C-alpha positions, 0 to 999 in steps of 0.5 A: 569458447562459450560458457553455459551453466548446465542443470541437468545430467546431460548436454546437448549440442545442435549446429543450425544452418544460418544459410551460408552453406552447411555446418561442420565441426573438427572437435568438440572439448567440454571442461567443467569450470568453477560454478560462478566463473565469469559471473560478471554483473547482477544481472548474470542469470544461470541461462546467459550463455557467453561467447568468447570473442577474443582473448589478448594476452598483451607484451608477448608475440606467443600465443598460448593456452592455459594448460601450456602454463600449467593452469588449474584445471577449474579455469578451463583451457582458454586460448590467449592470442599474443599481441606485442603491440597495439601501435608500432612506436607508440607503445612497448612491451615489458615483462617480469619474472617476479611473482604475481599475487592474486593471480590463480583464484577463484572463480576464475583461476587466471593464470599468473604468466597472463600478468608478467607481461604488459604493454605500456604507452610512451610520450609519443602516444600516452593513450593505450587504444584496442580496437576490433570489430564486432556485430551490432546491437549486441552486448559485449562483456569485457574484462581488462587485466592489470598489474603493475610490473613496470619497476619505474612505477612503484607507489600509489599515484605515479600512473593514473588513468581513465578507461573509455569504451567506444568513447564513453568513460567507465572506469575513471582514475584507475591506479593499478597499484592503489586498487590492487593494494601493491605492486606485482598484484593482479587486478581485473576490471569488467564491464558489460556494454551495449554497442550499436555499430561495428566496432569496440574500442576500448581506450585507456587515457592516463591523467597527470602525464603519466602512461597507461598499462595493460596486461590482458584483455578478454571480450565475450559476447553476452 
């Protein structure tokens, strides 16, 4: 999936041969989304094209499209790959049927279902770490989705963690309840980073003996 801002009344798509065989395509789908969707930083211009690399919904094994959950069409029809664990035995899946506030809001219209499941770490491995292969010397935008749905965590200060991208601290002392305003409320954090190697690693490192939580991850090539 790619996101592009169209300034005229038409759009042209060209498939180039990169020396590895002739281009082919089975189908093309074009959807209109909010004009401000994925405006990820102040340098984002309308000429910027975002290409989706990976979307993960955590704590659930079944992949799904937005439309599978009656999603608002202004968010597009994103495909989410389900992941139940990042490290078998070192984390666990949780879910809730409770309503999530601050979901399905413009400009990205993230579906509520995205925040109703999560992966949380445990005492065996308090950190959560996600790793994926990427093309080197590129800029990648990462969106991290959170909602505190763990019934054991009910107030500020009970779960605090740092977020590192390839070992570099990007978010310090993340407290989902504090930043979202309450339990069962959606929170989205975003950073764009330059990756020189072939690996992107996202690490959630808990503070003061707590555990980490993650509901969903998006990675796009800028």
